[in-house]
Structures are given as C-alpha cells and as structure tokens.
A tleap script that builds the chain and sets N, CA, C and O, in Angstrom:
source leaprc.protein.ff14SB
mol = sequence {
  NMET LYS LEU ILE PRO PRO SER ASP PRO ARG
  VAL GLN THR ALA ILE ALA PRO PHE ASP ASP
  ALA MET LEU LYS ASP GLU GLY PHE LYS ASP
  ARG LYS GLU LEU ALA ASP LYS MET TYR GLU
  ALA MET LYS LYS TYR GLY GLY ILE GLY LEU
  SER ALA ASN GLN VAL GLY LEU PRO PHE ASN
  MET PHE VAL CMET
}
set mol.1.N position { 9.048 6.525 9.131 }
set mol.1.CA position { 9.856 6.501 7.700 }
set mol.1.C position { 8.997 7.405 6.708 }
set mol.1.O position { 7.789 7.411 6.946 }
set mol.2.N position { 9.384 8.076 5.766 }
set mol.2.CA position { 8.485 9.197 5.053 }
set mol.2.C position { 8.704 8.635 3.741 }
set mol.2.O position { 9.671 7.987 3.342 }
set mol.3.N position { 7.491 9.038 3.039 }
set mol.3.CA position { 7.145 8.665 1.553 }
set mol.3.C position { 8.538 9.541 0.759 }
set mol.3.O position { 9.108 10.500 1.279 }
set mol.4.N position { 8.736 9.206 0.005 }
set mol.4.CA position { 9.762 9.568 -1.319 }
set mol.4.C position { 8.982 10.493 -2.769 }
set mol.4.O position { 7.823 10.211 -3.073 }
set mol.5.N position { 9.453 11.149 -3.249 }
set mol.5.CA position { 8.412 11.183 -4.312 }
set mol.5.C position { 8.457 10.368 -5.578 }
set mol.5.O position { 9.476 9.817 -5.995 }
set mol.6.N position { 7.507 10.341 -6.043 }
set mol.6.CA position { 7.216 9.365 -7.449 }
set mol.6.C position { 8.376 9.910 -8.531 }
set mol.6.O position { 8.426 9.228 -9.555 }
set mol.7.N position { 9.017 10.677 -8.487 }
set mol.7.CA position { 10.283 11.239 -9.570 }
set mol.7.C position { 11.669 10.871 -9.112 }
set mol.7.O position { 12.667 11.017 -9.818 }
set mol.8.N position { 11.675 10.323 -7.734 }
set mol.8.CA position { 12.508 9.926 -7.381 }
set mol.8.C position { 13.624 8.317 -8.015 }
set mol.8.O position { 12.879 7.342 -8.104 }
set mol.9.N position { 14.408 8.133 -8.223 }
set mol.9.CA position { 14.964 6.815 -9.207 }
set mol.9.C position { 14.947 5.529 -7.991 }
set mol.9.O position { 14.946 4.308 -8.145 }
set mol.10.N position { 14.937 6.169 -7.044 }
set mol.10.CA position { 14.573 4.908 -6.096 }
set mol.10.C position { 13.490 3.978 -6.400 }
set mol.10.O position { 13.564 2.750 -6.348 }
set mol.11.N position { 12.150 4.909 -6.826 }
set mol.11.CA position { 11.127 4.307 -6.956 }
set mol.11.C position { 11.067 3.641 -8.351 }
set mol.11.O position { 10.411 2.623 -8.577 }
set mol.12.N position { 12.018 4.491 -9.526 }
set mol.12.CA position { 11.647 4.019 -10.745 }
set mol.12.C position { 12.849 3.274 -11.549 }
set mol.12.O position { 13.142 3.425 -12.735 }
set mol.13.N position { 13.510 2.369 -10.518 }
set mol.13.CA position { 14.193 1.705 -10.933 }
set mol.13.C position { 14.354 0.169 -10.333 }
set mol.13.O position { 13.918 0.021 -9.192 }
set mol.14.N position { 15.060 -1.243 -11.121 }
set mol.14.CA position { 14.332 -2.354 -10.739 }
set mol.14.C position { 15.112 -2.322 -9.073 }
set mol.14.O position { 15.980 -1.706 -8.454 }
set mol.15.N position { 14.148 -3.413 -8.900 }
set mol.15.CA position { 14.732 -3.888 -7.120 }
set mol.15.C position { 15.451 -5.008 -7.345 }
set mol.15.O position { 15.015 -5.852 -8.129 }
set mol.16.N position { 16.648 -5.180 -6.697 }
set mol.16.CA position { 17.152 -6.693 -5.943 }
set mol.16.C position { 16.171 -7.698 -5.420 }
set mol.16.O position { 15.153 -7.407 -4.792 }
set mol.17.N position { 16.630 -9.100 -5.784 }
set mol.17.CA position { 15.590 -9.793 -5.038 }
set mol.17.C position { 15.850 -9.573 -3.179 }
set mol.17.O position { 16.613 -8.858 -2.530 }
set mol.18.N position { 15.199 -10.193 -2.948 }
set mol.18.CA position { 15.095 -9.250 -1.176 }
set mol.18.C position { 15.629 -10.853 -0.629 }
set mol.18.O position { 15.226 -11.956 -0.999 }
set mol.19.N position { 16.557 -10.541 0.263 }
set mol.19.CA position { 17.526 -10.901 1.076 }
set mol.19.C position { 17.409 -10.892 2.539 }
set mol.19.O position { 17.365 -9.728 2.939 }
set mol.20.N position { 17.337 -11.833 3.574 }
set mol.20.CA position { 17.263 -11.350 4.710 }
set mol.20.C position { 18.868 -10.656 5.354 }
set mol.20.O position { 18.875 -10.027 6.412 }
set mol.21.N position { 19.690 -10.806 4.831 }
set mol.21.CA position { 20.855 -10.122 5.494 }
set mol.21.C position { 20.568 -8.867 4.666 }
set mol.21.O position { 21.732 -8.467 4.632 }
set mol.22.N position { 20.107 -8.245 4.197 }
set mol.22.CA position { 19.834 -6.500 3.985 }
set mol.22.C position { 19.409 -6.325 4.653 }
set mol.22.O position { 19.285 -5.101 4.611 }
set mol.23.N position { 18.773 -6.804 5.804 }
set mol.23.CA position { 17.756 -6.132 6.781 }
set mol.23.C position { 18.533 -5.277 7.845 }
set mol.23.O position { 18.213 -4.217 8.383 }
set mol.24.N position { 19.885 -6.222 8.016 }
set mol.24.CA position { 20.617 -5.309 9.398 }
set mol.24.C position { 21.145 -4.236 8.596 }
set mol.24.O position { 20.943 -3.137 9.113 }
set mol.25.N position { 21.813 -4.201 7.399 }
set mol.25.CA position { 22.627 -3.129 6.143 }
set mol.25.C position { 21.623 -2.111 6.621 }
set mol.25.O position { 22.334 -1.331 7.254 }
set mol.26.N position { 20.315 -1.637 6.693 }
set mol.26.CA position { 19.029 -0.739 7.034 }
set mol.26.C position { 18.773 -0.700 8.264 }
set mol.26.O position { 17.915 0.111 8.613 }
set mol.27.N position { 19.201 -1.258 8.946 }
set mol.27.CA position { 18.596 -1.205 10.417 }
set mol.27.C position { 17.305 -1.746 10.998 }
set mol.27.O position { 16.626 -1.223 11.882 }
set mol.28.N position { 17.022 -3.172 10.188 }
set mol.28.CA position { 15.923 -3.402 10.943 }
set mol.28.C position { 16.587 -5.127 11.988 }
set mol.28.O position { 17.705 -5.631 11.885 }
set mol.29.N position { 16.083 -5.337 12.374 }
set mol.29.CA position { 16.859 -6.755 13.566 }
set mol.29.C position { 16.023 -7.805 12.373 }
set mol.29.O position { 16.787 -8.694 11.998 }
set mol.30.N position { 14.682 -7.875 11.739 }
set mol.30.CA position { 13.863 -9.093 11.339 }
set mol.30.C position { 12.804 -8.342 10.602 }
set mol.30.O position { 12.373 -7.213 10.839 }
set mol.31.N position { 12.401 -9.350 9.477 }
set mol.31.CA position { 11.618 -8.730 8.725 }
set mol.31.C position { 10.279 -8.589 9.428 }
set mol.31.O position { 9.511 -8.003 8.666 }
set mol.32.N position { 9.763 -8.860 10.449 }
set mol.32.CA position { 8.758 -8.562 11.367 }
set mol.32.C position { 8.644 -6.853 11.781 }
set mol.32.O position { 7.599 -6.211 11.671 }
set mol.33.N position { 9.886 -6.320 12.248 }
set mol.33.CA position { 10.320 -5.124 12.504 }
set mol.33.C position { 9.973 -4.301 11.254 }
set mol.33.O position { 9.114 -3.439 11.434 }
set mol.34.N position { 10.522 -4.420 9.938 }
set mol.34.CA position { 10.251 -3.794 8.753 }
set mol.34.C position { 8.750 -3.774 8.613 }
set mol.34.O position { 8.172 -2.705 8.416 }
set mol.35.N position { 8.164 -4.798 8.696 }
set mol.35.CA position { 6.678 -5.007 8.087 }
set mol.35.C position { 5.699 -3.975 9.141 }
set mol.35.O position { 4.673 -3.419 8.748 }
set mol.36.N position { 6.282 -3.851 10.613 }
set mol.36.CA position { 5.537 -3.226 11.383 }
set mol.36.C position { 5.608 -1.754 11.276 }
set mol.36.O position { 4.760 -0.914 11.578 }
set mol.37.N position { 6.924 -1.599 10.729 }
set mol.37.CA position { 7.266 0.091 10.321 }
set mol.37.C position { 6.387 0.352 9.361 }
set mol.37.O position { 5.468 1.140 9.585 }
set mol.38.N position { 6.572 -0.457 7.764 }
set mol.38.CA position { 5.624 0.136 7.104 }
set mol.38.C position { 4.321 0.234 7.065 }
set mol.38.O position { 3.695 1.150 6.532 }
set mol.39.N position { 3.777 -0.904 7.747 }
set mol.39.CA position { 2.279 -0.944 7.756 }
set mol.39.C position { 2.193 0.524 8.702 }
set mol.39.O position { 1.428 1.447 8.423 }
set mol.40.N position { 3.042 0.523 9.743 }
set mol.40.CA position { 2.320 1.948 10.272 }
set mol.40.C position { 2.495 3.316 9.225 }
set mol.40.O position { 1.598 4.146 9.080 }
set mol.41.N position { 3.636 3.370 8.629 }
set mol.41.CA position { 3.910 4.411 7.736 }
set mol.41.C position { 2.725 4.734 6.588 }
set mol.41.O position { 2.301 5.794 6.126 }
set mol.42.N position { 2.295 2.935 6.277 }
set mol.42.CA position { 1.010 3.112 5.251 }
set mol.42.C position { -0.268 3.788 5.936 }
set mol.42.O position { -1.021 4.625 5.437 }
set mol.43.N position { -0.312 3.259 7.100 }
set mol.43.CA position { -1.313 4.024 7.880 }
set mol.43.C position { -1.610 5.475 7.831 }
set mol.43.O position { -2.572 6.070 7.344 }
set mol.44.N position { -0.356 5.983 8.568 }
set mol.44.CA position { 0.014 7.313 8.620 }
set mol.44.C position { -0.352 8.180 6.935 }
set mol.44.O position { -1.083 9.159 6.793 }
set mol.45.N position { 0.274 7.579 6.043 }
set mol.45.CA position { -0.029 8.300 5.039 }
set mol.45.C position { -1.554 7.872 4.272 }
set mol.45.O position { -1.822 8.299 3.149 }
set mol.46.N position { -2.357 7.104 4.934 }
set mol.46.CA position { -3.724 7.148 4.472 }
set mol.46.C position { -3.981 5.894 3.243 }
set mol.46.O position { -5.033 5.761 2.618 }
set mol.47.N position { -2.971 5.192 3.111 }
set mol.47.CA position { -2.849 3.853 2.148 }
set mol.47.C position { -3.241 2.900 2.461 }
set mol.47.O position { -3.332 2.518 3.627 }
set mol.48.N position { -3.593 2.243 1.377 }
set mol.48.CA position { -4.011 0.935 1.427 }
set mol.48.C position { -3.137 0.036 0.815 }
set mol.48.O position { -3.637 -0.991 0.356 }
set mol.49.N position { -1.813 0.227 0.702 }
set mol.49.CA position { -0.412 -0.786 0.288 }
set mol.49.C position { 0.436 0.158 0.306 }
set mol.49.O position { 0.120 1.325 0.076 }
set mol.50.N position { 2.321 -0.452 0.746 }
set mol.50.CA position { 2.883 0.610 0.299 }
set mol.50.C position { 3.756 -0.243 0.276 }
set mol.50.O position { 3.716 -1.226 1.016 }
set mol.51.N position { 5.136 0.077 -0.963 }
set mol.51.CA position { 6.085 -0.911 -1.401 }
set mol.51.C position { 6.940 -0.349 -0.809 }
set mol.51.O position { 6.653 0.773 -0.392 }
set mol.52.N position { 8.349 -0.903 -0.528 }
set mol.52.CA position { 9.627 -0.687 0.373 }
set mol.52.C position { 10.299 0.302 -0.090 }
set mol.52.O position { 10.998 0.932 0.704 }
set mol.53.N position { 10.258 0.728 -1.620 }
set mol.53.CA position { 10.982 1.693 -2.317 }
set mol.53.C position { 10.042 2.998 -2.208 }
set mol.53.O position { 10.494 4.021 -2.723 }
set mol.54.N position { 8.989 3.053 -1.693 }
set mol.54.CA position { 8.248 3.926 -1.857 }
set mol.54.C position { 8.740 5.005 -0.660 }
set mol.54.O position { 8.533 6.218 -0.710 }
set mol.55.N position { 9.516 4.218 0.547 }
set mol.55.CA position { 10.010 4.941 1.252 }
set mol.55.C position { 11.594 4.889 1.279 }
set mol.55.O position { 12.229 5.048 2.322 }
set mol.56.N position { 12.187 4.650 0.033 }
set mol.56.CA position { 13.682 4.278 -0.233 }
set mol.56.C position { 14.100 3.172 -0.177 }
set mol.56.O position { 15.132 2.897 -0.790 }
set mol.57.N position { 13.413 2.191 0.588 }
set mol.57.CA position { 14.225 1.025 1.106 }
set mol.57.C position { 14.398 0.142 -0.155 }
set mol.57.O position { 13.369 -0.037 -0.807 }
set mol.58.N position { 15.343 -0.339 -0.525 }
set mol.58.CA position { 16.096 -1.278 -1.616 }
set mol.58.C position { 15.492 -3.063 -1.190 }
set mol.58.O position { 16.227 -4.039 -1.340 }
set mol.59.N position { 14.282 -3.143 -0.745 }
set mol.59.CA position { 13.619 -4.405 -0.630 }
set mol.59.C position { 12.569 -4.388 -1.693 }
set mol.59.O position { 12.098 -3.308 -2.050 }
set mol.60.N position { 12.145 -5.598 -2.260 }
set mol.60.CA position { 11.250 -5.695 -3.172 }
set mol.60.C position { 9.978 -6.204 -2.224 }
set mol.60.O position { 9.688 -7.400 -2.194 }
set mol.61.N position { 9.552 -5.633 -1.776 }
set mol.61.CA position { 8.263 -6.104 -0.743 }
set mol.61.C position { 7.279 -5.014 -0.181 }
set mol.61.O position { 7.714 -3.870 -0.043 }
set mol.62.N position { 6.042 -5.289 0.135 }
set mol.62.CA position { 4.898 -4.601 0.317 }
set mol.62.C position { 4.643 -5.232 1.655 }
set mol.62.O position { 5.121 -6.171 2.291 }
set mol.63.N position { 3.494 -4.148 1.861 }
set mol.63.CA position { 2.163 -4.355 2.712 }
set mol.63.C position { 1.089 -3.344 2.462 }
set mol.63.O position { 0.998 -2.179 2.076 }
set mol.64.N position { 0.097 -4.603 2.971 }
set mol.64.CA position { -1.436 -4.118 2.512 }
set mol.64.C position { -2.293 -4.462 3.616 }
set mol.64.O position { -3.499 -4.220 3.561 }
savepdb mol mol.pdb
quit
C-alpha cells in the first residue's frame, strides 16, 4: 500500500459506510487481511494511525 497525497480527492471526499461486501471489490478476503495490510503500511511510513482513504481505499475505517 502506498500513501496518496493529501490533495487527492479520495482523501478530501466523504466516505460511504463500510460494508463487508466492499472488501472483495478491493481485493481483500476479509477484515483481518485489510487490517493487517493497513497496519503494515502504517508502520512502514512511521505513523501512529492510518485511515483507509489515505491509501486510496473507499472504506470508513482506520488502524492505530
């Protein structure tokens, strides 16, 4: 996962409520896989938290 620039419209727009069916559309098998990949990205970039839209995903969720 790569961070997208703060000026990207995906970061600045409202996000639809999360639904598990959305995971398959983005290539994830379940919530655990998504959370693990996001946590790895957060550590890679030295963050203390990461929201899904910061890596271009249309999910209303975050890890910390």
